LOMI-407516 format. One record per residue (C-alpha): residue number from 1; residue in one letter; chain; y, z, x. Coordinates in steps of 0.05 Angstrom, whole numbers, plus 5000, padded with zeros to 4 digits. Layout:
% LOMI-407516
NUM A A Y Z X
...
END
This chain:
% LOMI-407516
1 M A 5000 5000 4999
2 T A 5073 4987 5023
3 E A 5127 5039 5038
4 E A 5154 5029 4967
5 A A 5101 5078 4944
6 A A 5149 5136 4939
7 L A 5198 5100 4894
8 K A 5198 5112 4816
9 L A 5221 5048 4781
10 T A 5221 5022 4711
11 G A 5177 4964 4690
12 S A 5234 4914 4694
13 Q A 5252 4938 4764
14 I A 5180 4936 4784
15 L A 5178 4864 4761
16 L A 5238 4844 4801
17 E A 5218 4882 4863
18 S A 5149 4850 4858
19 L A 5180 4781 4855
20 R A 5221 4798 4915
21 L A 5157 4818 4955
22 E A 5126 4752 4934
23 G A 5184 4716 4968
24 V A 5218 4693 4904
25 E A 5292 4674 4915
26 K A 5307 4635 4854
27 V A 5287 4641 4781
28 F A 5304 4600 4720
29 G A 5313 4627 4652
30 Y A 5350 4647 4589
31 P A 5363 4718 4566
32 G A 5347 4752 4499
33 G A 5335 4817 4467
34 A A 5263 4827 4490
35 V A 5284 4815 4564
36 I A 5352 4848 4563
37 N A 5329 4904 4609
38 I A 5303 4852 4661
39 Y A 5370 4817 4657
40 D A 5409 4882 4665
41 D A 5369 4896 4730
42 L A 5377 4823 4753
43 Y A 5451 4838 4754
44 D A 5440 4880 4817
45 S A 5382 4842 4846
46 P A 5384 4795 4906
47 I A 5345 4743 4868
48 N A 5388 4685 4846
49 H A 5382 4668 4771
50 I A 5397 4599 4745
51 L A 5416 4600 4670
52 T A 5393 4535 4637
53 R A 5412 4516 4567
54 H A 5343 4516 4537
55 E A 5279 4551 4555
56 Q A 5240 4485 4560
57 A A 5289 4462 4611
58 A A 5281 4527 4651
59 V A 5207 4512 4659
60 H A 5218 4439 4678
61 A A 5271 4463 4729
62 A A 5222 4514 4759
63 D A 5171 4458 4760
64 G A 5219 4412 4797
65 Y A 5234 4469 4846
66 A A 5158 4481 4856
67 R A 5142 4407 4867
68 T A 5195 4396 4921
69 T A 5184 4461 4958
70 G A 5111 4474 4949
71 E A 5129 4546 4927
72 V A 5115 4579 4859
73 G A 5169 4567 4809
74 V A 5188 4627 4767
75 V A 5216 4630 4694
76 I A 5240 4685 4649
77 A A 5246 4677 4576
78 T A 5253 4723 4517
79 S A 5202 4733 4461
80 G A 5188 4694 4398
81 P A 5226 4628 4399
82 G A 5245 4638 4472
83 G A 5172 4640 4492
84 T A 5151 4585 4446
85 N A 5207 4540 4473
86 T A 5173 4544 4540
87 V A 5106 4515 4517
88 T A 5121 4443 4528
89 G A 5144 4457 4600
90 I A 5083 4500 4611
91 A A 5037 4445 4587
92 T A 5072 4394 4629
93 A A 5061 4437 4692
94 Y A 4989 4451 4672
95 M A 4972 4378 4664
96 D A 5002 4362 4732
97 S A 4975 4425 4769
98 I A 5043 4455 4785
99 P A 5044 4528 4808
100 L A 5091 4569 4761
101 V A 5094 4640 4737
102 I A 5127 4647 4671
103 I A 5150 4718 4648
104 T A 5161 4724 4573
105 G A 5188 4785 4538
106 Q A 5147 4815 4481
107 V A 5160 4862 4424
108 P A 5138 4935 4439
109 T A 5064 4947 4442
110 A A 5064 4987 4380
111 L A 5092 4929 4340
112 I A 5047 4875 4368
113 G A 5009 4846 4309
114 N A 5057 4870 4256
115 D A 5099 4806 4251
116 A A 5158 4842 4283
117 F A 5224 4807 4294
118 Q A 5216 4750 4345
119 E A 5143 4765 4356
120 A A 5096 4709 4379
121 D A 5026 4712 4408
122 M A 5045 4680 4475
123 C A 4975 4692 4505
124 G A 4942 4660 4448
125 I A 4991 4602 4444
126 T A 4988 4586 4519
127 R A 4915 4598 4531
128 P A 4898 4523 4528
129 C A 4955 4504 4575
130 T A 4956 4559 4629
131 K A 4910 4572 4687
132 H A 4911 4644 4664
133 N A 4955 4692 4625
134 F A 4965 4766 4620
135 L A 4989 4814 4566
136 V A 5015 4876 4601
137 Q A 4992 4937 4559
138 N A 4999 4992 4613
139 L A 5054 4997 4665
140 K A 5006 5016 4719
141 D A 4975 4947 4714
142 L A 5039 4909 4722
143 P A 5042 4905 4799
144 R A 4968 4883 4802
145 M A 4980 4830 4747
146 I A 5040 4801 4783
147 K A 5001 4798 4848
148 E A 4944 4764 4816
149 A A 4989 4718 4777
150 F A 5020 4689 4839
151 Y A 4952 4686 4874
152 I A 4922 4646 4817
153 A A 4983 4600 4810
154 R A 4984 4578 4882
155 T A 4910 4577 4903
156 G A 4854 4530 4886
157 R A 4880 4476 4838
158 P A 4949 4501 4826
159 G A 4976 4516 4755
160 P A 5021 4557 4711
161 V A 5005 4630 4697
162 L A 5040 4670 4641
163 I A 5057 4743 4641
164 D A 5074 4773 4572
165 L A 5114 4837 4583
166 P A 5128 4883 4521
167 K A 5196 4916 4519
168 D A 5168 4987 4521
169 I A 5132 4970 4586
170 Q A 5199 4946 4615
171 V A 5233 5012 4603
172 A A 5176 5058 4621
173 S A 5176 5084 4694
174 M A 5127 5102 4748
175 K A 5120 5107 4824
176 F A 5118 5037 4850
177 S A 5069 5009 4899
178 Y A 5052 4936 4908
179 P A 4982 4912 4926
180 D A 4968 4884 4995
181 K A 4915 4834 4972
182 V A 4879 4806 4913
183 N A 4806 4815 4897
184 M A 4786 4779 4832
185 R A 4712 4779 4821
186 G A 4714 4718 4775
187 Y A 4760 4676 4817
188 K A 4739 4652 4884
189 P A 4765 4580 4898
190 T A 4729 4538 4951
191 I A 4776 4526 5008
192 G A 4735 4497 5064
193 G A 4697 4435 5047
194 N A 4621 4430 5063
195 E A 4617 4400 5133
196 R A 4552 4363 5116
197 Q A 4583 4330 5056
198 I A 4643 4310 5098
199 G A 4597 4280 5149
200 K A 4563 4240 5096
201 A A 4630 4216 5071
202 A A 4650 4194 5142
203 Q A 4584 4156 5147
204 M A 4595 4121 5081
205 I A 4663 4101 5099
206 L A 4643 4074 5167
207 K A 4589 4031 5134
208 A A 4635 4002 5081
209 K A 4653 3928 5078
210 R A 4708 3932 5025
211 P A 4737 4004 5024
212 V A 4797 4032 4985
213 F A 4829 4101 4986
214 Y A 4849 4121 4915
215 V A 4900 4177 4924
216 G A 4923 4225 4868
217 G A 4973 4279 4858
218 G A 4931 4331 4893
219 A A 4949 4296 4959
220 C A 5021 4315 4947
221 L A 5005 4386 4926
222 A A 4961 4395 4989
223 D A 5013 4364 5035
224 V A 4964 4317 5066
225 S A 5009 4257 5075
226 P A 5005 4260 5151
227 E A 4929 4265 5151
228 L A 4923 4209 5098
229 L A 4970 4163 5139
230 E A 4932 4176 5205
231 I A 4863 4164 5174
232 S A 4884 4101 5138
233 E A 4915 4073 5200
234 L A 4856 4091 5243
235 L A 4808 4056 5196
236 Q A 4855 4004 5169
237 V A 4834 4022 5099
238 P A 4882 4000 5041
239 V A 4913 4058 5000
240 T A 4930 4058 4927
241 T A 4965 4115 4892
242 T A 4969 4143 4822
243 L A 5036 4155 4788
244 M A 5033 4227 4813
245 A A 5021 4208 4885
246 M A 5074 4153 4894
247 S A 5109 4192 4951
248 A A 5044 4214 4986
249 F A 5039 4147 5024
250 P A 5097 4102 5048
251 S A 5112 4047 4998
252 V A 5130 3998 5051
253 H A 5069 4009 5095
254 P A 5026 3945 5104
255 L A 4964 3983 5079
256 A A 5001 4007 5015
257 L A 4977 3975 4950
258 G A 5024 4013 4905
259 M A 5004 4042 4839
260 L A 4939 4027 4803
261 G A 4921 4031 4730
262 M A 4953 4011 4664
263 H A 5019 3987 4698
264 G A 4993 3982 4767
265 T A 5001 3924 4815
266 Y A 4955 3864 4809
267 F A 4930 3874 4879
268 A A 4915 3948 4871
269 N A 4877 3938 4808
270 M A 4838 3879 4836
271 S A 4823 3917 4902
272 V A 4793 3975 4863
273 T A 4754 3927 4818
274 E A 4726 3888 4876
275 C A 4715 3945 4929
276 D A 4647 3969 4950
277 L A 4671 4040 4968
278 L A 4725 4080 4931
279 V A 4748 4144 4964
280 A A 4783 4187 4912
281 I A 4829 4238 4946
282 G A 4858 4292 4899
283 A A 4852 4245 4839
284 R A 4819 4260 4773
285 F A 4805 4189 4745
286 D A 4848 4197 4684
287 D A 4847 4145 4631
288 R A 4913 4111 4650
289 V A 4882 4097 4718
290 T A 4813 4075 4698
291 G A 4821 4035 4635
292 R A 4753 4018 4608
293 I A 4707 4067 4646
294 D A 4646 4020 4653
295 A A 4690 3967 4685
296 F A 4725 4013 4733
297 A A 4703 4004 4808
298 S A 4636 3980 4778
299 R A 4616 3949 4844
300 A A 4631 4011 4887
301 K A 4601 4075 4912
302 I A 4649 4133 4898
303 I A 4666 4191 4940
304 Q A 4711 4245 4910
305 F A 4750 4297 4950
306 D A 4778 4351 4904
307 I A 4790 4426 4904
308 D A 4772 4434 4832
309 P A 4696 4431 4819
310 T A 4708 4418 4747
311 S A 4740 4351 4763
312 I A 4677 4327 4795
313 H A 4639 4279 4749
314 K A 4689 4298 4693
315 N A 4709 4226 4676
316 V A 4671 4181 4726
317 R A 4604 4194 4760
318 V A 4613 4197 4834
319 D A 4562 4186 4889
320 L A 4585 4239 4937
321 P A 4631 4299 4917
322 V A 4665 4342 4969
323 V A 4696 4404 4940
324 G A 4751 4439 4981
325 D A 4824 4443 5000
326 L A 4847 4373 5017
327 K A 4882 4396 5080
328 N A 4818 4427 5108
329 V A 4774 4370 5084
330 L A 4818 4312 5110
331 T A 4828 4349 5178
332 S A 4752 4354 5185
333 L A 4743 4282 5165
334 R A 4794 4259 5214
335 Q A 4761 4295 5270
336 Q A 4693 4268 5254
337 L A 4719 4198 5253
338 R A 4756 4205 5319
339 E A 4688 4224 5350
340 K A 4659 4154 5331
341 P A 4707 4105 5362
342 Q A 4656 4049 5366
343 E A 4638 4053 5294
344 V A 4711 4058 5275
345 A A 4724 3994 5314
346 E A 4666 3960 5281
347 L A 4692 3980 5213
348 V A 4762 3952 5229
349 E A 4732 3887 5251
350 R A 4682 3882 5192
351 T A 4737 3893 5139
352 A A 4787 3844 5166
353 D A 4767 3791 5113
354 W A 4775 3844 5059
355 R A 4847 3858 5082
356 A A 4863 3785 5084
357 N A 4835 3777 5013
358 I A 4882 3833 4990
359 E A 4941 3799 5025
360 G A 4924 3736 4985
361 W A 4927 3775 4922
362 K A 4995 3804 4944
363 T A 5021 3734 4957
364 K A 4994 3704 4892
365 H A 5017 3760 4846
366 P A 5072 3800 4879
367 M A 5111 3855 4841
368 G A 5172 3820 4812
369 Y A 5213 3801 4754
370 K A 5262 3747 4732
371 P A 5330 3761 4761
372 S A 5393 3747 4720
373 D A 5466 3736 4739
374 T A 5490 3752 4667
375 I A 5451 3812 4645
376 I A 5428 3874 4681
377 K A 5354 3877 4693
378 P A 5330 3949 4696
379 Q A 5284 3934 4757
380 Y A 5345 3911 4795
381 V A 5382 3975 4782
382 I A 5321 4014 4810
383 E A 5317 3969 4872
384 R A 5391 3978 4886
385 I A 5386 4055 4876
386 S A 5326 4052 4925
387 D A 5366 4012 4977
388 L A 5429 4053 4973
389 T A 5400 4123 4975
390 A A 5377 4165 5033
391 D A 5307 4159 5056
392 D A 5293 4232 5036
393 A A 5328 4226 4968
394 I A 5291 4264 4913
395 I A 5278 4221 4850
396 T A 5259 4246 4782
397 T A 5244 4208 4720
398 E A 5238 4219 4645
399 V A 5181 4183 4611
400 G A 5177 4111 4587
401 Q A 5191 4042 4614
402 H A 5242 4068 4666
403 Q A 5187 4114 4695
404 M A 5140 4056 4706
405 W A 5195 4012 4735
406 T A 5211 4069 4783
407 A A 5140 4074 4806
408 Q A 5136 3998 4814
409 F A 5202 3982 4849
410 F A 5228 4046 4884
411 K A 5209 4053 4957
412 F A 5184 4121 4970
413 N A 5173 4138 5044
414 Q A 5175 4215 5046
415 P A 5128 4266 5012
416 R A 5149 4308 4952
417 T A 5205 4260 4935
418 F A 5180 4232 4867
419 L A 5178 4282 4809
420 T A 5154 4259 4742
421 S A 5112 4282 4683
422 G A 5045 4245 4694
423 G A 4992 4280 4651
424 L A 5031 4303 4591
425 G A 5083 4247 4592
426 T A 5141 4294 4573
427 M A 5207 4260 4553
428 G A 5264 4304 4575
429 Y A 5229 4326 4641
430 G A 5272 4289 4689
431 L A 5342 4320 4684
432 P A 5320 4393 4688
433 A A 5269 4376 4742
434 A A 5326 4345 4782
435 L A 5366 4408 4770
436 G A 5309 4449 4800
437 A A 5301 4402 4858
438 Q A 5376 4406 4875
439 V A 5374 4481 4872
440 A A 5318 4479 4923
441 F A 5353 4429 4967
442 P A 5429 4432 4956
443 D A 5447 4383 5012
444 R A 5399 4326 4992
445 Q A 5409 4269 4944
446 V A 5376 4281 4878
447 I A 5375 4226 4825
448 D A 5347 4227 4756
449 I A 5328 4158 4732
450 S A 5326 4160 4655
451 G A 5323 4122 4591
452 D A 5372 4132 4535
453 G A 5319 4162 4491
454 S A 5290 4210 4541
455 F A 5359 4234 4566
456 Q A 5377 4260 4498
457 M A 5318 4308 4498
458 N A 5352 4355 4548
459 S A 5421 4328 4557
460 Q A 5450 4398 4548
461 E A 5429 4410 4620
462 L A 5492 4374 4641
463 A A 5525 4441 4628
464 T A 5480 4476 4678
465 L A 5495 4423 4731
466 V A 5568 4433 4722
467 Q A 5565 4508 4721
468 Y A 5526 4513 4786
469 R A 5561 4453 4819
470 L A 5497 4415 4828
471 P A 5512 4344 4850
472 V A 5454 4310 4812
473 K A 5463 4238 4797
474 I A 5435 4210 4731
475 A A 5421 4137 4720
476 I A 5411 4117 4647
477 L A 5380 4050 4637
478 N A 5405 4040 4567
479 N A 5370 3990 4524
480 N A 5382 4026 4457
481 F A 5308 4027 4446
482 L A 5250 4075 4455
483 G A 5229 4021 4503
484 M A 5155 4035 4518
485 V A 5136 4043 4445
486 R A 5179 3982 4428
487 Q A 5140 3942 4481
488 W A 5075 3960 4448
489 Q A 5103 3942 4380
490 Q A 5126 3874 4407
491 L A 5060 3858 4440
492 F A 5009 3887 4391
493 F A 5046 3900 4323
494 D A 5082 3833 4311
495 K A 5150 3859 4333
496 R A 5151 3909 4275
497 Y A 5201 3956 4311
498 S A 5189 4016 4268
499 E A 5236 4074 4286
500 T A 5243 4053 4359
501 C A 5313 4021 4353
502 M A 5366 4072 4373
503 E A 5430 4034 4351
504 L A 5479 4093 4345
505 P A 5530 4076 4398
506 I A 5530 4140 4437
507 D A 5586 4144 4489
508 F A 5548 4174 4548
509 V A 5610 4173 4591
510 K A 5648 4215 4542
511 L A 5588 4262 4536
512 A A 5589 4272 4611
513 E A 5663 4283 4612
514 A A 5657 4334 4555
515 Y A 5612 4376 4599
516 G A 5659 4369 4657
517 A A 5617 4318 4696
518 T A 5637 4247 4716
519 G A 5616 4188 4674
520 L A 5609 4115 4697
521 R A 5586 4055 4659
522 T A 5576 3980 4669
523 D A 5544 3922 4636
524 K A 5558 3872 4693
525 V A 5508 3854 4746
526 D A 5559 3850 4802
527 E A 5582 3921 4787
528 V A 5516 3954 4796
529 D A 5525 3969 4869
530 S A 5596 3994 4862
531 V A 5576 4044 4807
532 I A 5517 4070 4848
533 Q A 5561 4078 4910
534 R A 5618 4109 4873
535 A A 5568 4160 4842
536 L A 5540 4177 4910
537 E A 5610 4189 4938
538 I A 5631 4238 4884
539 D A 5619 4311 4900
540 G A 5590 4335 4835
541 P A 5544 4314 4778
542 V A 5553 4242 4756
543 L A 5523 4203 4698
544 M A 5515 4128 4708
545 E A 5502 4086 4645
546 F A 5475 4016 4658
547 K A 5471 3972 4596
548 V A 5407 3933 4612
549 C A 5367 3878 4582
550 R A 5343 3905 4515
551 E A 5273 3874 4510
552 E A 5251 3873 4582
553 N A 5179 3894 4588
554 V A 5139 3932 4643
555 M A 5088 3884 4673
556 P A 5032 3881 4694
557 M A 5000 3916 4635
558 V A 4928 3934 4617
559 P A 4918 3934 4541
560 A A 4882 3992 4509
561 G A 4807 3985 4515
562 K A 4808 3935 4573
563 G A 4787 3942 4644
564 I A 4843 3946 4696
565 H A 4826 3876 4721
566 E A 4843 3849 4652
567 M A 4918 3853 4663
568 V A 4972 3820 4621
569 L A 5018 3790 4675
570 A A 5091 3774 4670
571 S A 5100 3702 4644
END
């Protein structure tokens, strides 16, 4: 136990002191009656609190903070509606394996179950979308629960953990001591991969003729970009990434295939379809990647590296599973490959025709779009943002067409620089996530690329940006549509645009100015660069509105029920 053992603290003080001992410097949240004691003690705490304008945004901001730093994001919200407002953010983090600890206030323990004012069963509500949750019923359990919550959130496959803290526990007091370690009988994540399995994987790779590395979001979470780059270059194996892993491998690298799946590149999808060995690294074979399962990598043996044993064989049968922390697994794999220079050289020579074949696909069907001198193409805006921003700029997106275009046309060269909602597909994620990223890195460029529909889900966070002087830049690609749904209606529902047309002429520039931010707008192609450059020069939050081509579509596209090789290409 620590030297704090002699201190007698209230529950709210114990909470804050425990957060401090866990290394927490920033928390995101929104006060209320059931957490008023916590907020009173926060007044004197060294922990920096960021007041968002909505509890959902607080969770997304903590999520953005966690994704960029690799640390656990922390949220505080009140009971009842405060807690329920966090659920979308929690589910977003759960689907994308983001480490968060969410502290919600609760009515006094004697009133739980009595339909008290602002009571909600947060443990019951969040059980399906948290890695674990706690209801604190005795003050003596609080330090242990906090220690366990952070341990669970950050180890194994990361994820959100909720602590529901009744008000009477917050005001009770006891002598405080914080546990040195965690010992949870039912939770023992596998860290080191089985060396024999890793050795088998190395041999399968070295014998392949048409190998491909398929990299998922787990590679970003495990910080294995250096190992991944070194192994791929050593073996000259092409790399395709999921949406969640776009920044795990340099977009401009000769071995980069870009994103695979529903809106993946032609050459990525064809490479996976034609390969004879697919090596999945921190990827879970979700439906947006695989398309029709029986057609996915049907000619290939499959190796899966993942820290989560429940992900093995979950969606696709694999020939060789390796369970363990990716950092350890890839470090071991790299070492084993280095010890076989002759076999590595033979692999590189044997797979030369395979790489040439892929280059042919790149030449025949490159990523592109039809440029225009008279109307702004959304892809062009993203290309120009990519070219005009710093190499380590952090990019967030909302969800929809602009999200896919960003994945297709932005050049990511640094890890942890692309934040987006992949698993849940949460509109309204990007702006608060950018807020959290800017809190984490106040001196770096942070840009939220948004659609006009998604932006309105959490536009109130402009106030938070202004209050804390966070210089986030927002680029709205405004087509006055819910663009991705409209695209499906165009292609598969005879252009019956049911409730996807957003014709109300919202003045986003005035909205930005009303909050105290700067607003810029253009509908001219030759002004795109000057708007971006002007925004980057302004020391404060800026909203850029680009009036773009209304019925531009995201291509390639794999229709529902088709294999990823059955792409609809741009005409």
